[in-house]
C-alpha positions in Angstrom: -16.4 36.6 -17.2 -13.3 38.4 -18.5 -10.3 40.1 -16.8 -11.9 43.5 -16.6 -15.2 42.1 -15.3 -13.5 40.0 -12.7 -11.5 43.0 -11.4 -14.6 45.2 -11.2 -16.5 42.4 -9.5 -13.8 42.0 -6.8 -13.4 45.7 -6.3 -17.2 46.1 -5.9 -17.7 43.2 -3.5 -19.0 44.2 0.0 -20.0 40.8 1.1 -18.7 37.2 0.9 -18.7 35.7 -2.5 -17.7 32.4 -4.1 -14.1 32.3 -5.4 -13.7 33.2 -9.1 -12.5 29.7 -9.8 -15.9 28.3 -8.9 -17.2 29.8 -12.2 -13.8 30.0 -13.9 -12.2 26.6 -13.3 -9.3 27.1 -15.6 -8.3 30.4 -14.0 -4.5 30.3 -13.7 -1.9 32.5 -11.9 -0.9 34.5 -15.0 -4.5 35.4 -15.6 -5.0 36.2 -12.0 -2.2 38.7 -12.1 -3.8 40.3 -15.1 -7.0 40.7 -13.0 -4.9 42.2 -10.2 -3.2 44.6 -12.6 -6.6 45.6 -14.1 -7.9 46.2 -10.6 -4.9 48.5 -9.9 -5.7 50.4 -13.1 -9.2 50.9 -11.9 -8.0 52.0 -8.5 -5.6 54.5 -10.1 -8.4 55.8 -12.4 -10.4 56.7 -9.3 -7.5 58.6 -7.8 -5.5 56.1 -5.8 -1.6 56.2 -5.9 0.6 53.2 -6.2 3.0 53.2 -3.2 4.4 49.6 -3.1 3.8 45.9 -2.9 2.9 43.3 -0.3 3.8 39.7 -0.2 1.3 37.1 1.0 1.5 33.6 2.3 5.3 33.9 2.9 5.1 31.7 6.0 5.4 28.0 5.3 3.0 27.2 8.1 0.4 29.6 6.6 0.8 28.1 3.1 0.0 24.7 4.5 -3.0 25.9 6.5 -4.4 27.7 3.5 -3.7 24.9 1.0 -1.4 27.2 -1.0 2.1 26.2 -2.1 3.7 29.5 -3.1 3.8 33.1 -1.9 2.1 35.8 -3.9 2.5 39.5 -4.7 -0.1 42.2 -4.5 -0.2 46.0 -4.9 -0.4 48.7 -2.2 -2.0 52.1 -2.8 -2.3 55.1 -0.6 -6.0 54.3 0.1 -4.9 51.3 2.1 -2.9 53.3 4.6 -4.5 53.3 8.1 -2.9 56.2 10.0 -2.0 55.7 13.6 -5.1 56.1 15.8 -7.5 56.0 12.8 -10.3 53.5 13.4 -10.6 50.3 11.3 -13.4 51.0 8.8 -15.6 48.0 9.6 -18.4 49.2 7.3 -16.0 48.8 4.3 -14.9 45.3 5.4 -16.3 41.8 5.4 -14.4 39.6 7.8 -11.1 41.5 8.6 -8.1 39.8 10.2 -4.9 41.3 11.4 -1.3 40.1 11.4 2.1 41.7 12.3 4.6 42.3 9.5 8.1 43.6 8.9 7.9 46.5 6.4 10.7 47.8 4.2 11.0 51.3 2.8 13.2 51.2 -0.3 16.0 53.7 -0.7 16.8 52.9 -4.3 15.3 51.0 -7.2 15.5 47.2 -7.0 15.2 45.3 -10.2 15.6 41.6 -11.0 16.3 39.1 -12.2 19.0 37.6 -10.0 18.3 39.7 -6.9 19.6 37.9 -3.7 18.7 38.6 -0.1 21.9 40.5 0.4 21.4 42.8 -2.7 17.8 43.3 -1.8 18.6 44.3 1.8 21.2 46.8 0.5 18.4 48.7 -1.3 16.4 49.2 1.9 16.5 52.5 3.7 14.4 51.8 6.8 12.6 48.9 8.4 9.3 49.3 10.3 7.0 47.1 12.2 3.4 47.1 11.0 0.0 45.5 11.2 -1.8 44.5 8.0 -5.6 44.2 8.0 -6.5 41.6 5.5 -10.0 40.9 4.2 -10.7 38.2 1.6 -13.7 38.8 -0.6 -14.2 35.0 -0.6 -16.5 33.1 1.8 -14.7 31.6 4.8 -11.2 32.6 3.4 -11.4 29.5 1.1 -9.6 30.0 -2.2 -7.1 28.7 -4.7 -3.8 30.5 -5.3 -5.1 32.2 -8.5 -8.2 33.3 -6.5 -6.0 34.9 -3.9 -3.8 36.6 -6.5 -6.8 38.0 -8.3 -8.1 39.3 -5.0 -4.9 41.3 -4.6 -3.7 39.1 -1.8 -6.7 39.7 0.5 -5.5 43.3 0.8 -7.5 45.9 2.8 -5.4 48.2 5.1 -2.1 48.5 6.9 -0.6 50.6 9.7 3.1 51.3 10.3 4.7 51.4 13.8 6.5 54.4 15.3 10.1 53.2 14.9 12.0 53.1 11.6 15.6 51.7 11.7 18.2 51.0 9.0 18.4 47.3 8.4 22.1 47.2 9.6 20.8 48.1 13.1 18.7 44.9 13.2 19.0 41.1 13.1 15.9 40.7 11.0 15.7 37.0 11.3 15.5 37.4 15.1 13.3 40.5 15.2 10.3 39.2 17.2 6.7 40.2 17.1 4.1 39.5 19.8 0.5 39.7 18.7 -1.9 40.8 21.4 -5.7 40.7 21.5 -7.6 42.2 24.4 -4.5 42.2 26.6 -3.6 38.6 25.9 -0.6 37.5 23.8 -2.1 35.1 21.3 0.9 34.5 19.0 4.6 35.2 18.6 7.1 34.9 15.7 10.4 36.2 14.5 11.5 37.4 11.1 12.7 33.9 10.3 9.0 32.9 9.8 9.0 35.0 6.6 10.8 32.9 4.0 13.6 32.2 6.5 14.5 35.9 6.4 12.4 38.9 5.3 15.1 39.9 2.8 14.4 36.7 1.0 10.8 37.8 0.6 12.0 41.1 -0.7 14.3 39.4 -3.3 11.4 37.2 -4.3 9.3 40.3 -4.9 12.0 41.9 -7.1 12.6 38.8 -9.1 8.9 38.1 -9.6 8.2 41.6 -10.8 11.2 41.4 -13.2 9.4 38.5 -14.9 6.6 40.9 -15.6 8.9 43.7 -16.8 8.6 45.6 -13.5 10.8 46.7 -10.6 10.5 47.9 -7.0 10.9 51.7 -7.1 12.6 54.1 -4.6 10.3 55.1 -1.7 8.0 52.2 -2.2 6.9 50.2 0.8 7.2 46.4 0.8 5.1 44.4 3.3 7.0 41.2 3.6 4.2 38.9 4.8 2.4 37.9 8.0 4.7 36.7 10.7 2.0 35.0 12.8 -1.5 33.7 12.2 -4.0 36.4 11.4 -6.6 37.1 14.1 -10.1 38.4 13.7 -10.6 42.1 14.1 -14.0 42.7 15.7 -15.5 46.1 16.6 -14.3 47.1 20.1 -11.5 44.5 20.4 -7.9 45.6 21.1 -5.3 44.3 18.6 -1.7 45.3 19.1 1.7 44.2 17.9 4.9 44.6 19.9 8.3 44.3 18.2 11.7 43.7 19.8 13.2 46.9 18.5 10.6 48.5 16.2 8.1 49.6 18.9 4.5 48.8 19.3 1.3 49.8 17.6 -2.4 49.3 18.3 -5.4 49.1 16.0 -8.3 51.4 16.9 -11.2 49.0 16.3 
C-alpha cells in the first residue's frame, strides 16, 4: 500500500477496519501526514473547501487513555460543518462520538516557528463553543499515533454554538463546558484541560504547520481539542454542551 492508496482506502471506509499499521508496521508520523494531505487533495478534488484545522488528543488524560503521547493536527473542510439543527448523518458514520471544544476563528495569518500562546491568541478574532463528532475508521478506536494522523484525527463533523466572543472577553483556562446526554451531565472540564490553555494548542498548531511550510490563514477555524471524554452518539439520544459564557448547543441525533 502506498500513500495515495491509503488515503483513498480511509476516505472510502464505511465500516470498521484494521489500523493501517497492522499491514504497514513501519508507518511513521511523517508518512501519516503525507496520507492525510493526500486525502485532503482528494477531498478538494471532489469539491470540498479547506476551512481550517483541528487538534486531537490535546488532553493529557485522553492521551493516556488512548495510549498516545502527543497531540495531532488534522484538516477541516466545509463538508464537515454540521449546521445548527441539522441531524447527525448516522448512515455516513461508523461509531460516532461527541466532545465539547473551544473553537477559534482567526482574524489574521498565524505563521510559525516561534509562536507563543500570547502571540497566537492575539491572532484570534472570535471564540466559540462547539461540539465535534469524531468517528475513527478503526475497529474499537484502537490505533497508533500514525494511524490516527493518517485518519485525519478521526474527523467527521462539527457544530458551532450560538455565541462568539473576542478572546479578551474570556478567561479561556477557566471557561467551562458541561457535557449532557439525555438530560444528565456526564462530564465537565475547563479550557485548562486543553494543553493547560487552548491558546497553547493554537500555538502548537501554528508551529507544527510551520515545520511543513504551512501557516494558519485568516478566517480559518481551529478546533482546539476535546475538553472532556467523548461520548457515543446514538440515534435518538440527546447530546448537548453548555459553556460558561459561550452558550449551549444540542446535536440533533
